[in-house]
Each structure stands twice: as structure tokens, then as C-alpha cells.
C-alpha positions as CSV (number, residue, x, y, z in Angstrom):
1,X,-3.4,-7.9,-1.5
2,X,-4.6,-10.7,0.8
3,X,-8.4,-11.3,0.8
4,X,-10.3,-13.8,2.9
5,X,-12.6,-16.7,1.8
6,X,-15.7,-14.6,2.3
7,X,-14.5,-12.0,-0.2
8,X,-14.0,-14.6,-2.9
9,X,-16.5,-17.3,-2.2
10,X,-14.7,-19.5,-4.8
11,X,-11.2,-20.8,-4.9
12,X,-11.0,-20.5,-8.7
13,X,-11.8,-16.8,-8.4
14,X,-9.1,-16.4,-5.8
15,X,-6.5,-18.1,-7.9
16,X,-7.4,-16.1,-11.1
17,X,-7.2,-12.9,-9.1
18,X,-3.5,-13.7,-8.6
19,X,-2.5,-15.4,-11.9
20,X,-5.3,-14.3,-14.2
21,X,-4.9,-12.2,-17.3
22,X,-3.3,-12.5,-20.6
23,X,0.4,-12.3,-19.6
24,X,0.9,-13.5,-16.0
25,X,0.4,-17.2,-16.8
26,X,2.9,-17.0,-19.7
27,X,5.5,-15.1,-17.6
28,X,5.2,-17.7,-14.8
29,X,5.4,-20.6,-17.3
30,X,8.6,-19.2,-18.9
31,X,10.1,-18.7,-15.4
32,X,9.3,-22.3,-14.5
33,X,12.3,-23.3,-16.7
34,X,14.7,-21.1,-14.6
35,X,15.9,-17.7,-13.7
36,X,15.7,-15.1,-16.5
37,X,16.9,-11.6,-17.0
38,X,14.3,-9.0,-18.2
39,X,15.6,-9.1,-21.7
40,X,15.4,-12.9,-21.9
41,X,11.8,-12.7,-20.8
42,X,11.0,-10.1,-23.4
43,X,12.6,-12.3,-26.1
44,X,10.7,-15.4,-25.0
45,X,7.4,-13.5,-24.9
46,X,7.8,-11.3,-28.0
47,X,4.2,-9.9,-28.2
48,X,4.3,-8.4,-24.7
49,X,5.4,-4.7,-24.5
50,X,8.2,-3.9,-22.1
51,X,5.9,-1.7,-20.0
52,X,3.3,-4.5,-19.6
53,X,6.1,-7.0,-18.8
54,X,7.4,-4.6,-16.1
55,X,3.9,-4.2,-14.6
56,X,3.2,-7.9,-14.6
57,X,6.5,-8.7,-13.0
58,X,5.9,-6.1,-10.3
59,X,2.4,-7.6,-9.6
60,X,3.8,-11.2,-9.5
61,X,6.5,-10.1,-7.1
62,X,4.0,-8.3,-4.9
63,X,1.9,-11.5,-4.8
64,X,4.9,-13.6,-3.8
65,X,5.1,-15.7,-7.0
66,X,8.3,-14.1,-8.5
67,X,11.5,-13.0,-6.9
68,X,13.5,-10.0,-8.2
69,X,17.2,-9.9,-7.6
70,X,19.1,-6.8,-8.4
71,X,22.9,-6.9,-8.6
72,X,25.1,-3.9,-8.0
73,X,27.1,-4.1,-11.2
74,X,27.8,-1.8,-14.1
75,X,25.7,-2.1,-16.2
76,X,23.0,-3.0,-13.6
77,X,21.7,-6.6,-13.7
78,X,18.3,-7.8,-12.6
79,X,17.2,-11.4,-12.6
80,X,13.7,-12.8,-12.0
81,X,13.0,-16.3,-10.7
82,X,10.0,-18.2,-9.5
83,X,9.4,-18.5,-5.7
84,X,8.4,-21.6,-3.9
85,X,4.8,-20.3,-3.9
86,X,5.1,-19.7,-7.7
87,X,6.6,-23.1,-8.2
88,X,3.5,-24.7,-6.5
89,X,1.7,-23.6,-9.7
90,X,3.8,-25.9,-11.9
91,X,1.2,-28.7,-11.8
92,X,-1.5,-26.2,-13.0
93,X,0.7,-24.9,-15.9
94,X,1.8,-28.4,-16.9
95,X,-1.8,-29.5,-17.1
96,X,-2.7,-26.4,-19.1
97,X,0.2,-27.2,-21.5
98,X,-1.0,-30.8,-21.9
99,X,-4.6,-29.6,-22.5
100,X,-3.4,-27.0,-25.0
101,X,-1.4,-29.5,-27.0
102,X,-4.2,-32.0,-27.1
103,X,-7.1,-29.6,-27.7
104,X,-5.7,-26.6,-29.5
105,X,-2.4,-27.4,-31.2
106,X,-3.2,-30.9,-32.4
107,X,-6.6,-29.7,-33.7
108,X,-5.1,-26.7,-35.5
109,X,-2.5,-29.0,-37.1
110,X,-5.3,-31.4,-38.2
111,X,-7.3,-28.6,-39.7
112,X,-4.3,-27.3,-41.6
113,X,-3.6,-30.8,-43.0
114,X,-7.3,-31.1,-44.0
115,X,-7.2,-27.8,-45.9
116,X,-4.0,-28.8,-47.7
117,X,-5.6,-32.0,-48.9
118,X,-8.5,-30.2,-50.4
């Protein structure tokens, strides 16, 4: 759904409207490494239900961030890949990954080591 600047009033709000939520950023981040079948996505994101994954992929496809390719084979094969528009988010997700490593993962590791020493 395309909305104008007057509706949002804030570019961060506009971005979060498209990629926000618990699962969309993770799905996009996983697809940044290449085309995946539905089952591969489900394995790489084990805590997401299949229904929610299906819904998120449909929304990402609708918003032009993910491409769905269906092949006429037996059994049917469907692949998901990132579009050029979705790829433009790679800088955002790379920065999020860097921030997460520096501010969450390293801190959690430090806390665990401190607890082990006491």
C-alpha cells in the first residue's frame, strides 16, 4: 500500500511500516544471502510458524521487497529471493548486525563470563 509523505510525516515511520515487526527483518536478512525455498527459510528461522512465515512473505512480496518464483514441477517448487528494492536495505541490516554484535551479543558473552568467574 503506497502512502504519501503527508500520511507518515516521518521517514522512519514509513520504513517501519514496510519492514517492521518481529519477523520481516529476519526474513529479509536471511534472503540477503541468496534465494531460498520455503522449507529452507523455515529451518533458518526455527521459531517462526509456517503460517506466519507465509503471511510475512506475502506482505514482503506485495511491498516489492521479495520475489516469489513458482516452478511447474512435480512436486511444486517455490523459491523466494530479494528484489532490487529489498537489496537496497542491505546497508540497514548490516548496520543492525554490527550493532547487535557490539551491543547485545558481546555484552551477553561478557555477562556470562562474569557469572562463571563468581
